[in-house]
N, C-alpha and C positions, 0 to 999 in steps of 0.2 A: 365126389360124385355131385353133379350138378342136380339140385332139387328146386321144382317149381315154387314151393312155398318160400323160398328165400327171395321174394320180389324186391325188397329193400336192397339185399346183399347184392342182387344181380345188377342192379343199377349202379352200384359201385365197384362192379368188379372189372371195368375196364383198366387195363394196366398195360405197361410196356416191357416185353420180354428183353432182358439186357444181357443175358448170358448168351455164349456163341459156343456150340459144340460141334465141330466139323469131323464128320465121319472119315476115318482113314482107310484107304484102300491101297492094295498092292499096285504098284506103278507098272504100267507096260513098259516103261523104259528101263525099269530094273531087269526085266526079263531079257530085253534086247542088249542090255550091257553085258550080261553073263554070257550071251552066246558069242559076242564079238570078241570078247576076252579069250573065250575057247578057240576063235579062229586063228590067233596066233600060234597055237600048238598043234592044231589037228588040221590045219590048212582047208577049214570049211569055207566054201565059196559064198559071195555075198547072196545068191539066190537060195542056198541052203538055209542060211540065216533067216532069211525073210519067211521061209516055209516054216521053219522051227517056230519062229515068232508068231505066224499066223495061227499054226496049229494049237499053240499054247494058249493064244488069245481065244481062240474059238472054243477050247475046253473049258477055259475059265468061264466064258461068257455062259455057255450051255449049264454049267454047273450052277451058276449064279441064278440064271433064268429057272431053272429046276427048282432051287431053294425058295425063290421069291413066290413061285406059283403055289407051292405048297402053304405058303403063309397064310394064317387065318386072319381075316378082317378084325382090327382090334376094336373093342368096344368104346375105347376113349377117343372122341372126335375132337379135331382141333377147328375151331371157328376162328377165321383170319378176316377182320373187317376194319377199315378205316376209323381212326379216332378223331380227325379234324374234319377234311372234307366229307361230305356226305354223310354227316353225323346222325341226320335225322333217319336216313335209311338205315344205319348201322342199329339204332335204338329200336326201331320198328321191326328189324329182323330179329334182334334177340328177344323183344317183346313176344314175337310170334313163335320164337323157338320155346320159351317157357311156356307159354300157352298150348302148344301142341303137346308138350310132354305131360302137362297136368290133364288135358281132354283125353289123351289117348292113354293115359295110365303107364306111360313107358318106364321101366325100371331096369332095362337092360343096358341102357347106354348112359355116358357120361360125357359131358362137353366142357371142354376148356375153352374160355372166351380169351382171345388174343386181339388186340388193337394194335394198329401200326400207325406211325405218322408220316413216313415215306417209304420207298422201294426198298432202301438199304434196310430200314428197320424190319420191313416185311421179310426179306431174304435171311436175316439174322434169326427171325422167329421161326421160319420154316427148316432152317438148318438145326436148330436146337431141337425141334420136336420131330425131325424125320425118323422113320422107324417102318421096316417093312410090315405092311399090312394097315398102315394108318391111313384115314380118310381126313382131308382137309376140306372144310366148307368155306369157299371164298378163294382167291379175294373178289373184291366187289367189281372192279372196272377193267376194261380191256386193257388199259396201260398197265395196270398192276398185275395182269395175268399173262403178259407177253413172254415171260421166260420161265415160267414155273414148270414147263415140260422138261427142262433140265433135270427134275428131280426123279422123274418116272422111272429110271433104271434102278431106284432105290426101293421099288415096290410101294409106292403110295398112289392115291387117287385124290384128284382135285375135283370138287364140284363147285365151278366157278360161276359167278354171275355176269362174266363178261359179255358185251354184246356182239363183239366182233367173231362171227362165224368161224374164220379161218383159224382160231386160235383153238379150236376142237380137235385133239388129236392123242393118240397114245393113250395116257393116264388123265388127260384133262377133259372133262365133261361140262357142257354149258348148259345152264339151267334157267337162263332169261326168258322173257317173253319176246318172241321173234316175229318181226313184221311179215317175214316169208310166210308163217302160218297163216297170217290173217289174210293175205292177198291170195294164197292157193286155195283157202276155204271159200273166199268170194268169187275167185273165176271158176271154181267148180260149181258153184251155184248159178252163176250167169248162164243163159241159154244161147243158142246160134244166133238169135235175133238181136243179142245185147250189143250195143256200141257204147263203149266206155270212154269217158274224159276224167283226166287227173287234174286237180286243182291243189297245190301243195306250197307250204311255206318255204322260204329260202333259209333253212337252217338243218342241221345235221339229220334229223329226222325225216324232213322233206326230201332233202336231196338222197337220201338212203332209199326212200320209196320210190323216187323217180329212178333211181339207178336199177332197181330190181323188177319193177313192174313189166317191162317189156319181155324178158325172157319168160316170166310166168304167164303173161297174157298169150304168148305164142303157143303154149301147150293148153290153150282154153278153146272153148267154141266161140267164146265172144272176142270181139275186135276193140283194140285200143286205138281212137281215132283222134285224140287231141289231149295236149298238156299245156298248163298255165301256171306260173309261179308268182309269188308275191313276196315282199320283203316282211321281216318279223314284226316291224312296226306298222305294218298295214298301210304304209304311205302311199303305195301303187295298188292297193287291193282291187279298187274300183277297176283300173285299167286292166288288171289281169282277168277280172271276170268277165269284162267287155270281150277281151281277146278270145277268151274262152268259147263264149257264145257268139262270137263274129257279131258283135251287137252293132256297130258301126255299118258294116255291109248290110246288114238286115233292116236298120234304119233308112239308109240310103235307098233299099230297094221298095221301102214304103213309101217313101217321098216321091220316087218314080211312078208308082202305081197310082198315088193320089192325082199326081200331075195329068196322068193318061185319062183317068176317071172325069177329072174337071173339065178335060175339053170335050167330053161327051154330053150330050143333052137328053139321052133316053133315060126312061125312069128306072131301068135294071141298074145303069151305070151310078144314077143318083144314089140309089139305095146301098150300093156297094160301096160307095164313097162315104157315106154316112156312118157304115159299119167299120170301116177300117180307120177312120179318123179317132177312134177309141183305142186304137193300137198304138205301141211305142215302136214296134218292129214287125216285119212280117217275114213269113217263110219259117220252115221247120229247123230245128236244130239238128246237126248231125251226129249227136249221141243221145241215147237213151238213159244212161246212168252217169252220174259225176261221183268220183271219189274224192271225198274232201279229207285229205291226210293232216288233219290237226286237231288241236284240242285245247283245254283251258281257256281263258277269257277270248283268245282269238277266234275260237271256233263260234263263240256266241256272238261275236262281232261281224264276222264274215259271212255266215250263213244267211242272215236276213238280206244280204246286199244282192245275192243270187236272183231272188224273185223280182227285186227292184229293177234288175237289168234283164228281165224277161227270161231268166232261167227257172221255170214254174216248177216247184215240187209236186204239183197236182199232174204235170205231164212228164218231169223227168225225176227218175228216182234217186233221192240222195243217199249216198253210201259212205259210211266211216271205216275206220280200221279199229284196231283193239283198244286204242287209246280213247276212245268213245265211251269206254265202260264206266260211266260216272254218272250218278243220279242228277246232278247239276244240269246235264243236257237233255234230259228226259221231258221236261217242260217247255221248251223251246218250240214255239209254233210252227217254225219253218221245218223242224226236225221231226215233226209227226208223220208216221209211217215210214221213216228212214230206217235203212238196216245197217248192221255192222257184225262182224263176227265176234263171237265170245262165248261165254257160259253163263247159263241162267244164275242170276243173283241168289236164288233161292238155296243154292247149293253151299254158297258160303255165308247165309244169312246169320245161322248160329255163330260162325266164327266171329262176324263183325260184331254182334252184340256183346258176346262175350269179351271181346277185345275191348269194346268201349267201357264196359263194366269193370274191368280189371285197370286200365291205364287211362281212363277219362278223355279217350281221344279216339277218333276214328282211324283205322288202320290204311296205310298206304296201300294202293292195289297191288303191288308187287310182294307184300308180306306174305301173302298165301302160299309162295314158292317154299318159303322156310318151313311152314306148317305142313306141307305135303311131303317135305323131305325127310323129315322126321320118321314117318311111317315107313318109307323105304328103307331106310338105315336101319331101323327096328327089325325089319323082315330079314335084313342080310346077317345081322348078328344072331338073331333067334335061331336061324337055319345053319350057323356055323360055317358060313361059306368061306372059302380061300380066297385069296386074291384072283387066282385064275376063274374060278366060278363066278366070282363077282364081275369080271369082264364079261363072261358069256351072259350072265344075266342081263347086265345093262345093255348089251349089243344085240339082243334077241328082239328083233323087229316085231315079232308075232305076239310077244309079251307086252301087256300094257298094264299100268298101275292106276287105281282110282284114287283121285284126289278132290279137294273141294273146288279145284278148277278144272274138274273133268277128268277124263282118262288122259293119261300120258305114257309116251314110250321114249326110246332114245333111238336116233338114226344117224349113225357115223357120229357118234359122241355129242350130238344136239338133241336136246329134249324136243319132243314133237308133241303137240297137243291136239286133241279131238275137239274142234271147235263147232260151234253151231251158229247158223244165222239167226240174230235177234233183231226184232222190229221195235222201234219205239213208238209207243202209243199211251197217251193219258198218264204220263209220269211213269211209265214202267217200260222195261225191255224184256220182251218175251220171246222164245223160241217160235219160228215159224216151219210150217210143214215143208 
């Protein structure tokens, strides 16, 4: 039984599972061999053989499904996380697990911590732990989660942190933070007058946002009018911003109007010339909002460049995604009044402080996933749910669960969060009406 008081023990609990116990099942080939042997003495034709084989197989399958559906979810949960790559995430998730058990006074669950070095080791661990009614938390990445649905027929459930939404199926539920939820929340917020531009980095996250934004915008009142990208090292960031705001075209238009006014001698033209000589460009931008799909130090470097090239945050609303949910961005002058989708930090304030007090480090943003998950699992065990009833519970879109990251539910095996629109102001990000 995993106890939260064993903090030191938890740190040392990473181990490698080296035993392998492969479950044995009756082979369909054995059934078919028996029937073909009978063919020599009773003259059963091939079609009859196939019918017998299919009937036997269906009966066996139905019996197996019926048995699995009546299996209760086991209170012993297997946590499977990497021990080398992404080790900091692994540590943060286990810390969050421990803290959740302690804060929620959970005493009906036990957690086995398993760490793997590679995919071969991962499969070995799963095979040794597979049992009908067993829940696995993990794996961490999409790559490690690609083949785990092969174990679904054995009556298990995986709560994976994979980001590839296509992996959600059968018994595999994905519990990551998904950019789709961010963009849907934003485009539901935009009105019919909104014209949206996208500025994104040329990395996995940026490309992903670029790939999904058009489909989401098509179901919105707002219109996506322009997109521009820049390299991760920001070497072409200025050019990307100029392209986004049509800076050169607008500057050329300014020079053209200056020339026209200079050729005139009336007082009105002189005053107009004096006025526009203060401008860098002229003419309105074709967008009202710009989504900047970036974070970390790059965001703090690229945001101040936008007003430098006449994309003024006083006229154009700066918009972020969920990756903006970090205090480090909230004092940036160019981001004041900017908006992004998220959950009020007040909901997880106590968790963050407790985490810092316990581990002398601030939790990574995604560590709240594990914290909320413990409450859901405790509910399943307390109510003695079977495998079938657990699937019904998780797939009930009318049902939502309360967590420190807000309400969440599952839709087609994907976690879906009820996000709010937060606005940055004076070092804080608070919900707007």
